[in-house]
C-alpha positions as a LaTeX table, in Angstrom:
\begin{tabular}{lrrr}
\hline
Residue & $x$ (\AA) & $y$ (\AA) & $z$ (\AA) \\
\hline
Unk1 & $-17.70$ & 9.83 & $-11.19$ \\
Unk2 & $-15.33$ & 8.01 & $-13.54$ \\
Unk3 & $-14.85$ & 9.47 & $-17.00$ \\
Unk4 & $-13.12$ & 6.38 & $-18.35$ \\
Unk5 & $-14.48$ & 4.93 & $-21.61$ \\
Unk6 & $-13.45$ & 1.33 & $-22.32$ \\
Unk7 & $-13.17$ & 0.75 & $-26.07$ \\
Unk8 & $-12.36$ & $-2.28$ & $-28.20$ \\
Unk9 & $-10.20$ & $-1.46$ & $-31.26$ \\
Unk10 & $-10.35$ & $-3.32$ & $-34.56$ \\
Unk11 & $-8.31$ & $-6.47$ & $-34.94$ \\
Unk12 & $-4.88$ & $-5.77$ & $-36.39$ \\
Unk13 & $-4.41$ & $-9.03$ & $-38.31$ \\
Unk14 & $-6.64$ & $-8.19$ & $-41.28$ \\
Unk15 & $-5.17$ & $-4.71$ & $-41.60$ \\
Unk16 & $-1.67$ & $-6.20$ & $-41.32$ \\
Unk17 & $-2.37$ & $-8.49$ & $-44.30$ \\
Unk18 & $-3.63$ & $-5.54$ & $-46.38$ \\
Unk19 & $-0.70$ & $-3.40$ & $-45.29$ \\
Unk20 & 1.93 & $-5.99$ & $-46.20$ \\
Unk21 & 0.23 & $-6.73$ & $-49.54$ \\
Unk22 & 0.03 & $-3.09$ & $-50.59$ \\
Unk23 & 3.75 & $-2.36$ & $-50.25$ \\
Unk24 & 4.97 & $-4.62$ & $-53.12$ \\
Unk25 & 1.90 & $-3.82$ & $-55.24$ \\
Unk26 & 2.45 & $-0.08$ & $-54.97$ \\
Unk27 & 6.20 & $-0.43$ & $-55.42$ \\
Unk28 & 5.94 & $-2.49$ & $-58.62$ \\
Unk29 & 3.17 & $-0.21$ & $-59.94$ \\
Unk30 & 5.39 & 2.83 & $-59.34$ \\
Unk31 & 8.34 & 1.19 & $-61.12$ \\
Unk32 & 6.08 & 0.18 & $-64.04$ \\
Unk33 & 4.69 & 3.69 & $-64.48$ \\
Unk34 & 8.16 & 5.27 & $-64.36$ \\
Unk35 & 9.47 & 2.71 & $-66.91$ \\
Unk36 & 6.59 & 3.38 & $-69.29$ \\
Unk37 & 7.20 & 7.09 & $-69.02$ \\
Unk38 & 10.87 & 6.55 & $-69.79$ \\
Unk39 & 10.04 & 4.37 & $-72.81$ \\
Unk40 & 7.39 & 6.90 & $-73.86$ \\
Unk41 & 4.76 & 4.16 & $-74.03$ \\
Unk42 & 2.66 & 6.17 & $-71.55$ \\
Unk43 & 1.60 & 9.73 & $-72.10$ \\
Unk44 & 2.92 & 12.20 & $-69.50$ \\
Unk45 & $-0.62$ & 13.50 & $-69.07$ \\
Unk46 & $-1.55$ & 10.08 & $-67.66$ \\
Unk47 & 1.76 & 9.07 & $-66.12$ \\
Unk48 & 2.30 & 12.08 & $-63.86$ \\
Unk49 & $-1.13$ & 11.84 & $-62.16$ \\
Unk50 & $-0.55$ & 8.08 & $-61.82$ \\
Unk51 & 2.79 & 8.68 & $-60.06$ \\
Unk52 & 1.20 & 11.24 & $-57.73$ \\
Unk53 & $-1.65$ & 8.85 & $-56.97$ \\
Unk54 & 0.74 & 5.98 & $-56.24$ \\
Unk55 & 2.83 & 8.23 & $-53.99$ \\
Unk56 & $-0.28$ & 9.24 & $-52.04$ \\
Unk57 & $-1.29$ & 5.59 & $-51.69$ \\
Unk58 & 2.19 & 4.75 & $-50.40$ \\
Unk59 & 1.95 & 7.53 & $-47.81$ \\
Unk60 & $-1.48$ & 6.23 & $-46.81$ \\
Unk61 & $-0.09$ & 2.72 & $-46.42$ \\
Unk62 & 2.70 & 4.05 & $-44.22$ \\
Unk63 & 0.08 & 5.75 & $-42.08$ \\
Unk64 & $-1.77$ & 2.46 & $-41.81$ \\
Unk65 & 1.43 & 0.94 & $-40.41$ \\
Unk66 & 1.44 & 3.58 & $-37.68$ \\
Unk67 & $-1.97$ & 2.43 & $-36.42$ \\
Unk68 & $-0.93$ & $-0.98$ & $-35.13$ \\
Unk69 & $-1.16$ & $-1.43$ & $-31.37$ \\
Unk70 & 0.02 & $-4.28$ & $-29.12$ \\
Unk71 & $-1.45$ & $-4.49$ & $-25.62$ \\
Unk72 & 0.19 & $-6.85$ & $-23.15$ \\
Unk73 & $-1.77$ & $-8.65$ & $-20.37$ \\
Unk74 & $-2.72$ & $-6.27$ & $-17.54$ \\
Unk75 & $-1.86$ & $-3.26$ & $-19.67$ \\
Unk76 & $-4.00$ & $-0.54$ & $-21.21$ \\
Unk77 & $-3.64$ & 2.10 & $-23.91$ \\
Unk78 & $-5.24$ & 5.52 & $-23.47$ \\
Unk79 & $-6.23$ & 6.90 & $-26.90$ \\
Unk80 & $-6.49$ & 10.60 & $-27.71$ \\
Unk81 & $-7.05$ & 12.39 & $-31.01$ \\
Unk82 & $-5.68$ & 15.93 & $-31.19$ \\
Unk83 & $-6.21$ & 16.42 & $-27.46$ \\
Unk84 & $-9.64$ & 14.72 & $-27.30$ \\
Unk85 & $-10.02$ & 11.59 & $-25.21$ \\
Unk86 & $-11.37$ & 8.71 & $-27.32$ \\
Unk87 & $-11.25$ & 5.81 & $-24.88$ \\
Unk88 & $-9.05$ & 3.25 & $-23.18$ \\
Unk89 & $-8.21$ & $-0.13$ & $-24.72$ \\
Unk90 & $-7.71$ & $-2.72$ & $-21.96$ \\
Unk91 & $-8.01$ & $-6.07$ & $-23.76$ \\
Unk92 & $-4.65$ & $-7.60$ & $-24.56$ \\
Unk93 & $-3.88$ & $-8.55$ & $-28.15$ \\
Unk94 & $-2.87$ & $-7.13$ & $-31.54$ \\
Unk95 & $-5.08$ & $-4.24$ & $-32.63$ \\
Unk96 & $-5.36$ & $-1.46$ & $-35.17$ \\
Unk97 & $-6.56$ & 2.05 & $-34.36$ \\
Unk98 & $-6.70$ & 5.39 & $-36.11$ \\
Unk99 & $-3.05$ & 6.16 & $-37.00$ \\
Unk100 & $-3.52$ & 9.72 & $-35.78$ \\
Unk101 & $-4.39$ & 8.51 & $-32.29$ \\
Unk102 & $-1.85$ & 9.25 & $-29.60$ \\
Unk103 & $-1.37$ & 6.02 & $-27.65$ \\
Unk104 & $-0.31$ & 6.28 & $-23.99$ \\
Unk105 & 0.37 & 3.03 & $-22.17$ \\
Unk106 & $-0.65$ & 2.51 & $-18.53$ \\
Unk107 & 0.09 & $-0.59$ & $-16.46$ \\
Unk108 & $-2.82$ & $-2.31$ & $-14.70$ \\
Unk109 & $-0.54$ & $-4.61$ & $-12.71$ \\
Unk110 & $-0.14$ & $-4.56$ & $-8.93$ \\
Unk111 & 2.53 & $-2.18$ & $-7.67$ \\
Unk112 & 4.49 & $-2.33$ & $-4.41$ \\
Unk113 & 5.51 & 0.89 & $-2.71$ \\
Unk114 & 8.03 & 0.43 & 0.10 \\
Unk115 & 8.20 & 3.86 & 1.69 \\
Unk116 & 11.34 & 5.25 & 3.24 \\
Unk117 & 11.68 & 5.49 & 7.02 \\
Unk118 & 10.07 & 8.74 & 8.12 \\
Unk119 & 10.98 & 10.52 & 11.32 \\
Unk120 & 7.84 & 12.09 & 12.83 \\
Unk121 & 6.31 & 12.85 & 16.22 \\
Unk122 & 3.52 & 10.61 & 17.50 \\
Unk123 & 0.41 & 11.85 & 19.30 \\
Unk124 & 2.35 & 12.09 & 22.59 \\
Unk125 & 5.10 & 14.15 & 20.95 \\
Unk126 & 7.74 & 11.41 & 20.93 \\
Unk127 & 9.98 & 11.26 & 17.84 \\
Unk128 & 9.53 & 7.90 & 16.10 \\
Unk129 & 10.59 & 6.21 & 12.88 \\
Unk130 & 7.83 & 4.74 & 10.73 \\
Unk131 & 7.55 & 3.15 & 7.28 \\
Unk132 & 4.86 & 1.29 & 5.34 \\
Unk133 & 4.31 & $-1.05$ & 2.40 \\
Unk134 & 1.46 & $-0.15$ & 0.06 \\
Unk135 & 0.06 & $-2.45$ & $-2.64$ \\
Unk136 & $-1.90$ & $-0.56$ & $-5.31$ \\
Unk137 & $-3.06$ & $-0.69$ & $-8.91$ \\
Unk138 & $-4.58$ & 1.62 & $-11.52$ \\
Unk139 & $-8.32$ & 1.16 & $-12.04$ \\
Unk140 & $-9.38$ & 4.37 & $-13.83$ \\
Unk141 & $-6.93$ & 5.04 & $-16.66$ \\
Unk142 & $-8.51$ & 8.41 & $-17.51$ \\
Unk143 & $-7.96$ & 9.74 & $-13.98$ \\
Unk144 & $-4.46$ & 8.26 & $-13.79$ \\
Unk145 & $-3.37$ & 9.88 & $-17.05$ \\
Unk146 & $-5.25$ & 13.19 & $-17.02$ \\
Unk147 & $-6.27$ & 14.06 & $-13.45$ \\
Unk148 & $-2.70$ & 14.06 & $-12.08$ \\
Unk149 & 0.66 & 14.92 & $-13.63$ \\
Unk150 & 2.37 & 11.61 & $-12.87$ \\
Unk151 & 0.39 & 8.98 & $-11.01$ \\
Unk152 & 3.49 & 7.11 & $-9.78$ \\
Unk153 & 4.90 & 10.24 & $-8.15$ \\
Unk154 & 1.44 & 11.13 & $-6.87$ \\
Unk155 & 1.11 & 7.77 & $-5.10$ \\
Unk156 & 4.56 & 8.14 & $-3.53$ \\
Unk157 & 3.99 & 11.66 & $-2.21$ \\
Unk158 & 0.45 & 11.02 & $-0.96$ \\
Unk159 & 1.52 & 7.79 & 0.76 \\
Unk160 & 4.23 & 9.66 & 2.65 \\
Unk161 & 1.76 & 12.40 & 3.63 \\
Unk162 & $-0.85$ & 9.87 & 4.81 \\
Unk163 & 1.78 & 7.99 & 6.84 \\
Unk164 & 2.91 & 11.19 & 8.56 \\
Unk165 & $-0.69$ & 12.08 & 9.39 \\
Unk166 & $-1.32$ & 8.59 & 10.75 \\
Unk167 & 1.73 & 8.74 & 13.03 \\
Unk168 & 0.55 & 12.01 & 14.59 \\
Unk169 & $-2.95$ & 10.62 & 15.20 \\
Unk170 & $-1.91$ & 7.75 & 17.51 \\
Unk171 & 0.57 & 7.31 & 20.36 \\
Unk172 & 3.41 & 4.83 & 20.01 \\
Unk173 & 2.21 & 2.92 & 23.09 \\
Unk174 & $-1.14$ & 2.94 & 24.86 \\
Unk175 & 0.37 & 3.89 & 28.22 \\
Unk176 & 1.55 & 7.21 & 26.78 \\
Unk177 & $-1.97$ & 8.64 & 26.82 \\
Unk178 & $-4.56$ & 8.93 & 29.58 \\
Unk179 & $-7.43$ & 7.93 & 27.29 \\
Unk180 & $-9.09$ & 4.63 & 28.16 \\
Unk181 & $-8.68$ & 1.82 & 25.63 \\
Unk182 & $-6.56$ & 4.04 & 23.41 \\
Unk183 & $-5.38$ & 2.66 & 20.07 \\
Unk184 & $-1.59$ & 2.70 & 19.75 \\
Unk185 & 0.74 & 2.22 & 16.80 \\
Unk186 & 2.57 & $-0.69$ & 18.42 \\
Unk187 & $-0.33$ & $-2.44$ & 20.13 \\
Unk188 & $-3.03$ & $-2.19$ & 17.44 \\
Unk189 & $-1.29$ & $-3.00$ & 14.15 \\
Unk190 & $-4.45$ & $-4.22$ & 12.39 \\
Unk191 & $-6.54$ & $-1.18$ & 13.34 \\
Unk192 & $-3.74$ & 1.22 & 12.41 \\
Unk193 & $-3.18$ & $-0.53$ & 9.05 \\
Unk194 & $-6.91$ & $-0.35$ & 8.30 \\
Unk195 & $-6.93$ & 3.37 & 9.08 \\
Unk196 & $-3.89$ & 3.91 & 6.85 \\
Unk197 & $-5.51$ & 1.95 & 4.00 \\
Unk198 & $-8.72$ & 3.95 & 4.27 \\
Unk199 & $-6.93$ & 7.30 & 4.28 \\
Unk200 & $-4.76$ & 6.28 & 1.32 \\
Unk201 & $-7.81$ & 5.18 & $-0.66$ \\
Unk202 & $-9.45$ & 8.56 & $-0.03$ \\
Unk203 & $-6.35$ & 10.41 & $-1.19$ \\
Unk204 & $-5.54$ & 8.24 & $-4.22$ \\
Unk205 & $-9.08$ & 7.81 & $-5.57$ \\
Unk206 & $-8.76$ & 11.08 & $-7.48$ \\
Unk207 & $-5.87$ & 9.55 & $-9.43$ \\
Unk208 & $-7.85$ & 6.44 & $-10.36$ \\
Unk209 & $-5.78$ & 4.25 & $-8.03$ \\
Unk210 & $-7.18$ & 1.48 & $-5.80$ \\
Unk211 & $-5.29$ & 0.56 & $-2.64$ \\
Unk212 & $-5.15$ & $-3.22$ & $-2.21$ \\
Unk213 & $-3.28$ & $-3.33$ & 1.09 \\
Unk214 & $-1.34$ & $-0.99$ & 3.35 \\
Unk215 & 0.65 & $-2.16$ & 6.39 \\
Unk216 & 3.38 & $-0.77$ & 8.61 \\
Unk217 & 6.77 & $-2.25$ & 7.75 \\
Unk218 & 8.88 & $-0.42$ & 10.35 \\
Unk219 & 8.06 & 1.17 & 13.69 \\
Unk220 & 10.58 & 2.26 & 16.32 \\
Unk221 & 11.49 & 5.14 & 18.57 \\
Unk222 & 14.00 & 7.59 & 17.16 \\
Unk223 & 17.60 & 6.73 & 18.16 \\
Unk224 & 17.99 & 9.76 & 20.44 \\
Unk225 & 15.22 & 8.59 & 22.79 \\
Unk226 & 15.26 & 4.85 & 22.17 \\
Unk227 & 17.35 & 4.11 & 25.28 \\
Unk228 & 15.20 & 6.22 & 27.59 \\
Unk229 & 11.98 & 4.78 & 26.19 \\
Unk230 & 13.30 & 1.26 & 26.61 \\
Unk231 & 13.95 & 1.94 & 30.30 \\
Unk232 & 10.46 & 3.43 & 30.60 \\
Unk233 & 8.93 & 0.35 & 28.98 \\
Unk234 & 10.89 & $-1.90$ & 31.30 \\
Unk235 & 9.74 & 0.09 & 34.33 \\
Unk236 & 6.13 & $-0.07$ & 33.15 \\
Unk237 & 6.43 & $-3.81$ & 32.63 \\
Unk238 & 7.89 & $-4.27$ & 36.14 \\
Unk239 & 5.10 & $-2.21$ & 37.69 \\
Unk240 & 2.45 & $-4.16$ & 35.81 \\
Unk241 & 4.03 & $-7.45$ & 36.86 \\
Unk242 & 4.21 & $-6.33$ & 40.50 \\
Unk243 & 0.55 & $-5.35$ & 40.41 \\
Unk244 & $-0.37$ & $-8.84$ & 39.22 \\
Unk245 & 1.82 & $-10.44$ & 41.89 \\
Unk246 & 0.30 & $-8.31$ & 44.65 \\
Unk247 & $-3.25$ & $-9.04$ & 43.46 \\
Unk248 & $-2.51$ & $-12.77$ & 43.45 \\
Unk249 & $-0.75$ & $-12.67$ & 46.82 \\
Unk250 & $-3.65$ & $-10.81$ & 48.49 \\
Unk251 & $-6.07$ & $-13.37$ & 47.09 \\
Unk252 & $-3.97$ & $-16.25$ & 48.39 \\
Unk253 & $-3.67$ & $-14.69$ & 51.87 \\
Unk254 & $-7.42$ & $-14.07$ & 51.99 \\
Unk255 & $-8.08$ & $-17.67$ & 50.93 \\
Unk256 & $-5.65$ & $-18.99$ & 53.58 \\
Unk257 & $-7.28$ & $-17.01$ & 56.38 \\
Unk258 & $-10.78$ & $-18.07$ & 55.31 \\
Unk259 & $-9.85$ & $-21.75$ & 55.23 \\
Unk260 & $-8.08$ & $-21.60$ & 58.62 \\
Unk261 & $-11.11$ & $-19.93$ & 60.11 \\
Unk262 & $-13.75$ & $-22.15$ & 58.44 \\
Unk263 & $-11.99$ & $-25.39$ & 59.36 \\
Unk264 & $-11.22$ & $-24.11$ & 62.89 \\
Unk265 & $-7.62$ & $-25.22$ & 62.61 \\
Unk266 & $-6.35$ & $-22.32$ & 64.69 \\
Unk267 & $-7.84$ & $-19.18$ & 66.19 \\
Unk268 & $-5.84$ & $-16.05$ & 65.49 \\
Unk269 & $-6.35$ & $-12.66$ & 67.02 \\
Unk270 & $-5.97$ & $-9.44$ & 65.03 \\
Unk271 & $-2.29$ & $-9.04$ & 65.86 \\
Unk272 & $-1.42$ & $-12.60$ & 64.80 \\
Unk273 & $-3.49$ & $-12.23$ & 61.63 \\
Unk274 & $-1.60$ & $-9.05$ & 60.77 \\
Unk275 & 1.72 & $-10.82$ & 61.38 \\
Unk276 & 0.64 & $-13.79$ & 59.27 \\
Unk277 & $-0.50$ & $-11.52$ & 56.43 \\
Unk278 & 2.79 & $-9.67$ & 56.57 \\
Unk279 & 4.81 & $-12.90$ & 56.46 \\
Unk280 & 2.79 & $-14.35$ & 53.59 \\
Unk281 & 3.07 & $-11.17$ & 51.54 \\
Unk282 & 6.83 & $-11.11$ & 52.05 \\
Unk283 & 7.10 & $-14.72$ & 50.91 \\
Unk284 & 4.77 & $-14.35$ & 47.93 \\
Unk285 & 5.91 & $-10.92$ & 46.70 \\
Unk286 & 9.64 & $-11.19$ & 47.31 \\
Unk287 & 12.04 & $-11.44$ & 44.37 \\
Unk288 & 14.16 & $-14.10$ & 46.14 \\
Unk289 & 13.12 & $-17.27$ & 47.93 \\
Unk290 & 12.30 & $-16.70$ & 51.57 \\
Unk291 & 14.19 & $-18.58$ & 54.33 \\
Unk292 & 11.67 & $-19.15$ & 57.12 \\
Unk293 & 12.65 & $-19.80$ & 60.77 \\
Unk294 & 10.93 & $-22.87$ & 62.19 \\
Unk295 & 9.29 & $-22.42$ & 65.60 \\
Unk296 & 9.70 & $-25.67$ & 67.55 \\
Unk297 & 8.02 & $-24.32$ & 70.69 \\
Unk298 & 4.47 & $-23.25$ & 71.40 \\
Unk299 & 2.27 & $-21.33$ & 69.01 \\
Unk300 & 3.20 & $-18.02$ & 70.62 \\
\hline
\end{tabular}
């Protein structure tokens, strides 16, 4: 539960007018009292208390000057009095508060955190490089100022920890795990980014920080295995392509045999069908164009 108390200080313009007006009044009054004491037109019994009173008023006016507070747009001031939290002023403008308040500024603007490239092991144990961009802002100024030591450092450290945990929870590619419909870092960017954002929000909520967006900005195999993994990816792609070609070729051969049989164009025995299937598969599945030999004689 948030402990933040939003407060609205008094306007500073009226107090500024009083503050500026009192300085010359007190100064000329002090000079007048001292002059009268020097000319002996004022009894010391009255002049000394008057000087002390004017000095106290001057000190009070100086204290009034210390109470002015300027809050910029999307900025807040956390107010404490001798260690006791008094509230947070979030409305921009020129204000005046108790001069004994300690005023700690906190930015409410959006922040960008571009994490460094981290070298971690994914779920399959492969070393990878990963980085993320996190957009965040302070929502609870009490938690940001008093629940953690430094909320900027806290966001940086927790973002790195969440990113490391995320990398170990998913494989780099889906084919690296035997699980069906597995989510991978490379193939499911949106799902992975949503998981990262949710974990970051859970970690940073205690510091009064709201995560606006979190997305991966860099993802690659570590240099020492990048070459081997590239060859593995290429091999997997070739196998997948061959599977598609074979599936299509078998379908085409089946369709050809069915049409020849249904239209009674030619009657083929089992041996000739096997030879025809073999020839068609060679033509359809071969990497290079086939060069057929034309038979100008009889069918057999």
